[in-house]
Each structure stands twice: as structure tokens, then as C-alpha cells.
C-alpha positions as CSV (number, residue, x, y, z in Angstrom):
1,M,39.5,-118.7,31.1
2,K,43.1,-117.7,31.7
3,Q,45.9,-119.9,30.5
4,Y,49.5,-120.1,31.6
5,I,52.7,-121.6,30.1
6,K,55.6,-123.3,31.8
7,N,58.4,-125.4,30.2
8,G,56.5,-125.3,26.9
9,K,53.3,-126.7,28.3
10,I,50.1,-124.8,28.4
11,Y,47.9,-124.9,31.6
12,N,44.4,-123.8,32.3
13,E,43.6,-122.4,35.7
14,P,43.4,-123.4,38.4
15,I,47.1,-124.3,38.5
16,C,48.5,-127.1,40.7
17,I,51.4,-125.7,42.7
18,K,53.8,-128.1,44.4
19,H,55.5,-126.5,47.4
20,N,58.9,-127.4,48.8
21,N,57.4,-129.0,51.9
22,G,55.6,-131.5,49.7
23,T,52.1,-129.9,49.9
24,I,50.1,-129.3,46.8
25,T,47.6,-126.5,46.3
26,Y,45.4,-125.4,43.4
27,T,45.1,-121.7,42.8
28,N,43.6,-119.1,40.5
29,D,45.7,-116.4,42.1
30,E,47.7,-114.9,39.3
31,S,50.4,-113.5,41.6
32,I,51.1,-116.9,43.1
33,I,51.0,-118.6,39.6
34,L,53.5,-116.1,38.2
35,K,55.8,-116.4,41.3
36,N,56.0,-120.1,40.6
37,G,57.5,-119.7,37.1
38,Y,54.4,-119.7,35.0
39,K,53.8,-117.0,32.4
40,K,50.6,-115.7,31.0
41,Y,49.7,-117.4,27.7
42,E,47.6,-115.6,25.3
43,V,46.5,-116.8,21.9
44,V,47.1,-114.1,19.4
45,I,44.8,-114.3,16.4
46,P,46.5,-112.5,13.6
47,E,44.5,-110.0,11.5
48,P,43.7,-111.4,8.1
49,T,45.8,-110.2,5.2
50,M,44.2,-108.1,2.4
51,E,44.6,-111.1,0.2
52,E,42.7,-113.3,2.6
53,V,40.0,-110.8,3.0
54,I,39.7,-110.5,-0.8
55,T,39.7,-114.3,-1.3
56,Q,37.0,-114.8,1.4
57,S,34.9,-112.0,-0.2
58,I,35.2,-113.7,-3.6
59,I,34.2,-117.0,-2.1
60,N,31.2,-115.4,-0.4
61,I,30.1,-113.6,-3.6
62,N,30.5,-116.9,-5.6
63,K,28.3,-118.7,-3.0
64,E,25.6,-116.0,-3.1
65,T,25.7,-116.1,-6.9
66,D,25.4,-119.9,-7.0
67,E,22.6,-119.8,-4.5
68,K,20.7,-117.2,-6.5
69,I,21.1,-119.1,-9.8
70,L,20.0,-122.3,-8.1
71,N,16.9,-120.9,-6.3
72,K,15.7,-117.6,-7.8
73,F,14.9,-118.3,-11.5
74,T,11.2,-117.6,-12.3
75,F,9.4,-117.9,-15.6
76,R,5.7,-117.1,-16.0
77,N,5.4,-116.7,-12.2
78,E,6.7,-120.2,-11.6
79,E,10.0,-120.9,-9.7
80,F,12.6,-123.3,-11.0
81,Y,15.7,-124.9,-9.6
82,L,18.5,-124.2,-12.0
83,T,20.8,-127.1,-10.9
84,S,23.6,-127.9,-13.3
85,E,21.6,-131.0,-14.4
86,N,18.5,-128.9,-15.0
87,Q,20.5,-126.3,-17.0
88,M,21.9,-129.1,-19.2
89,N,18.5,-130.7,-19.6
90,F,17.0,-127.3,-20.6
91,A,19.8,-126.7,-23.1
92,N,19.3,-130.2,-24.6
93,M,15.6,-129.5,-24.9
94,Y,16.3,-126.2,-26.6
95,I,18.7,-127.8,-29.1
96,A,16.2,-130.5,-29.9
97,K,13.1,-128.3,-29.8
98,E,12.2,-128.8,-33.5
99,Y,12.1,-132.6,-33.0
100,L,10.1,-132.8,-29.8
101,T,6.4,-133.6,-29.5
102,Y,4.3,-131.0,-27.7
103,P,3.3,-130.1,-25.1
104,Q,6.5,-130.6,-23.1
105,Q,6.3,-130.7,-19.3
106,I,8.9,-129.0,-17.2
107,K,9.2,-129.4,-13.4
108,T,8.9,-126.3,-11.3
109,K,9.6,-126.0,-7.6
110,T,5.9,-126.8,-6.8
111,G,4.6,-128.7,-9.9
112,F,4.9,-128.6,-13.6
113,I,4.3,-126.2,-16.5
114,E,3.6,-127.2,-20.1
115,L,5.4,-125.6,-23.0
116,Q,3.2,-125.8,-26.1
117,S,5.7,-125.1,-28.9
118,A,9.3,-124.7,-30.0
119,E,8.8,-120.9,-29.6
120,E,7.8,-121.3,-26.0
121,I,10.9,-123.5,-25.3
122,T,13.0,-120.8,-26.9
123,E,11.4,-118.2,-24.7
124,F,11.9,-120.4,-21.6
125,Y,15.5,-121.3,-22.4
126,L,16.6,-117.7,-23.4
127,S,14.9,-116.4,-20.2
128,G,17.0,-118.9,-18.1
129,I,20.2,-118.0,-20.0
130,S,19.5,-114.2,-19.5
131,F,18.9,-114.8,-15.8
132,V,22.1,-116.8,-15.3
133,K,24.1,-114.2,-17.2
134,A,22.6,-111.4,-15.1
135,C,23.5,-113.2,-11.9
136,L,27.0,-113.8,-13.0
137,E,27.5,-110.2,-14.0
138,E,26.0,-109.0,-10.7
139,G,28.3,-111.4,-8.8
């Protein structure tokens, strides 16, 4: 769709042309539109600056990294959501591992697993920490 501008106002075609004799016509004919004082109006979308490109790239990488951390952690062939809340809960469980009763159940994406000892909690927690660290380094 072509657009035209006259007196600071933007018009879409067809353009309403008022003639001296009082008649009104609507036209898409560019030559008539230009003869009646309209000018072509084109929206110019500026190229992004290098800073904008870099900023958007960083945002995209951060989103991909967050998505990977949230959805791709596996332990013993089970998938887990590593939400911020889950990461905090797993850290607290690791800190308190010597005082817990066993087995401890942990929710997976599809069910639960049981960790039988403080050593298994350590293995699980350190595996999660290593996964998050690797994702952050890759991102």
C-alpha cells in the first residue's frame, strides 16, 4: 500500500481529490496524486546500530541459556526443571543433607526419584551445579 503526505498529514491510497469545479474523485493514479500537491511518503526503518545488534544478541543468548538451565538438566536419565525455586530447594537439601531422613523424594518432569543417602544428595546437587555452570560458561 502506497502512502502520501500533504500538509503534514499522511494519506493511504486511494486519495480523495477535490477539483476546482466542486467535484470529488478518488484515485490511485500517482501522477494525479502528485500533481495535486501530495508527496510520496515512505517509512524509513533505520539499520540497527552495532550496539543494538550486540545488545539483542546478548538478550537472545541469555534467553537461550535460561531456557536450557530451566529445561535440560538430567540426572540418572531423569529430567528436572531447574527453576530458581527448585535450585534453592536443592541447595537447602544439600546444606541439610546430614540431618535429613532417607529416602528423600525429588520431583522430576514426569514423576519422582528417591535419593537414599547424603552421598546421593551430594551427587545430585553437584551434578546440577556443574550443569548450570556449564550452561553459563557456554552462554
